[in-house]
N, C-alpha and C positions, 0 to 999 in steps of 0.2 A: 294688674293681675292682684287678686287678694291674698294675702299672707298672714293666716292667722294659725296657731297650732291645736290640733286636734289630735287626740289619741281614741281611735275607734277601737272598742274592745274586742271585737271579732277579727281585727285584722283586715277588715274589709276597708274600701276608699270610696265607698258609698255616699252620694251626695247630691244635693238638687241642682247645684252648680258645679258642672264638670270641666275642667280644661285638659289638654292634653299632658300638663304638666303633674295632673294628678296621680298620674301612676307611676311617675318618677318620685315625686315627695310627698311623704303624710302632711307637709304643712299647708295650710290655707289662711287667708285673711292677713292681719296685721301681725308680725314676729316681732315680737320685743327683744331689749339686749338680756332682760331676764330669762325670756327661753332660750335664748344662743349661749347665755352663761352657765347652762345646767351642767354641761360635759366639765368645765373648770371647777364648779363646786363639788362635783361627783369626786373628780380627782383627790380634790383638799380633803374630804372625808376619808377616803381610802389612805391616803396618807396619814392622817389622823389614827383610823384603824388599826394600821400597820406598825405604828408608833408605839401603840398601848399593847399590841399584841407582843411586841418584841420585849416590851416592858415585863409583861406578865410573864412570859417565857424566861426571863433573867431569873425572875422572883422566884418560878418554880423549880429552877434547877438549883438556885442557890438554898432551897427548902430542904437540906438533908440534914440528917441526924449526925451529931459527933460521936465517934466511939471515946467513952468516958468509963465505962465500966458501971454506970449508973442506969439505973432502969430508964425504959424508953419513954418518951411522952407521947401521949396520943395526938398534941399539939401540931406536930410536925406534918403528921398522916393529914389532919383536918385542913391544915392550912394548903399541902399540896393539891388535895381533892378539889377544895374550893377553886385553887388557879386553874385546875384540870378544867373544870367546868367552865368558868369564864372564856378561858382559851378557845374551848370549843366552840362556845356562843360567839365569840369574836371572829373567828375562822368562817363562820357560816355566814356571819354579818358581812364580811370582807367579800367572799365569795359571791354572795348578792350584788354586792356594791358593782364588783367587776363586772359581773352580767349587765347591770344596768348600764355602766360606763361603755361597754361595747355597744349595746342597743342605741345609747343617746350618742356615740361616734357615727354610727352608721346611718341614723336618723338626720344629724345634722351634714353630714356630707352628701345626703341626696338632697337636703335643702338647699345645699351651696352648688351643687350642680346644676339645678334647676335655676340659677341666676343668670339671667342673659347677660350682663355688663361683666366681662372679663375681669378689669379691675378689681368691681367690687367682690367680685368671687375670690380672688386673692386676697384682699383684705379680709373678708371674712372668714376666709381659711386660716389665715396668718393669726388672726385675732381669737377666734373660738376653737381650731382644731388644735394649733400649735401653743395657742395662751402666751403669744407676744405682748407687749404693749406698743402704744401708740408709735412710740420714736423707733423700736426695733423694726415695726412693719414698712415706717417710712423709707429707714436705711436699706431694708430688703427691696422696696420697690425700686429705690435710687430715682432717677431723673428729677433731682431737686425737690421733690415732696418732703413737707414737714411731718411733724407728728399732729400739728393741729389741722392739717389740710387733708390728712388722712382719716381722722377723727370725723373731721365734717362731713366729707364724702359718704362714710360708714352711716352717720347720725341721718343725713339729707336720703339717703337709700332707706331706710328703717321709716322715716316720717311719710317719705312718698308713699309708699307700700301701694 
């Protein structure tokens, strides 16, 4: 079976080569580790955006004027409005990335469901959906598997394509 990643723009799965799995999975031909890792990197990006958003919200709330009897400065208002705009932009970007993440998770799950070998399905799911390392995957599978044996089975599957 071919395993290469395609993104049809209209949502259709039209292809000159069709198989029963075309309706289950939008993946065709060779799939790379990079293709499978997109969910991981989207999650890291979301974490970074959330960290930056929290930082800006802290700065915005600490941006208050003190009562001193002195005339008020416009600098505080300018800074607060600047943070408000940045916060709105970051929230919009975070929302977009969360939608991408949901799409990528569904796409990845459809691909994994189309894999015939149950052990490889489990390895792919633990690695790319749950984000586990090779040692954790080997421990989860049990039966004397090592991190290297699990990684090699994974790599053989991707090369075999």
